[in-house]
N, C-alpha and C positions, 0 to 999 in steps of 0.2 A: 236627845235626837228630836228632830222636828216631827210633828204629828203626821204630816203628809208622807214623810219617808217611811214611817212605821206602817201606815195604811197601805202604801205600795208594796212593802215587803210581805204583808199578810196575804196578798193576792198571788204571790209566786208559788207555783206548785210544779212538781216534776221530780225527776230522779237525780239525786246527787251522785249516784253510782256512774251515770253516764258522763257527768262532768269530771268526776275523778278519774275515770279511765281515759277520757280525752287528754287530760293532763299527764297521766302516766304513760301514754303512748309516745310521748316525746322522747323518753329514754331509750326504748328499743329502736326508734327511728334513728336516733343519733348513733346508737351502737352498731346498727347494720351499716350505716354510712362509714363509720370508722373501720369496720372489718374489711369492707370492699376497697376503701381508700388505701389501707395498709397493703392489701394484696396487689393492687395496681402499682403502688410505689415499689414494692419488693420485686415485682415482675419487670418493671422498668429498669431497676438497678441490676438485676441478674436474671435475664430471660430464660436461661436454661433450668432454673429452679421452679418454673411455673407449674409444671406437672406434679412436682413433689409437694408444693404448698397448697394446691387447690383443694385437696380433701379437708385440710384444716380450715379453709375458708367456709366450706359448707357445714362443717361441724359447729363452728362459731356462729354462723347464721342460724342454724337449727336451735342452738341453745338460747340465743337471744329471742327468737320467735316463740320458743316454748315458754319463756318467762313472760312474754307479752300475752300469750294465750292464758297463762295462769292468772295474770292480772285481770283480764276480762271475766274469767270464770269467778274469781273472788268478788268482783264487782256485782255479778248477778247473785251470788250467794248472800252477800251482805246487804243487798238492796233493801230487803224488808226489815233488817235489823237496825238500820240507822235512824229511822223515824220514830 
C-alpha cells in the first residue's frame, strides 16, 4: 500500500458498531417491507380475509423489529470488545 493511504487510515477513529448496525438495519427494513407488501397483495386478492390475516402481519412486524432491536443492543454490548 501507499504510505499516504496508510497515514490517512491511521487518522480514522470511531465506532465500528455504528457502521455495523447501519448495515444490519437493511435486513429488517427489507423484511418489514416484504411483510406489508404480502399483506397488501393478499388483501387485494381476497378482501374478505383482511381481518383474519391482520394479526399475523403485526406478529411478523413485531418479530422483525425485535430482531432489529437485538442487533442494536449487541452492537452496544460488543462496541468495547472489538478494538
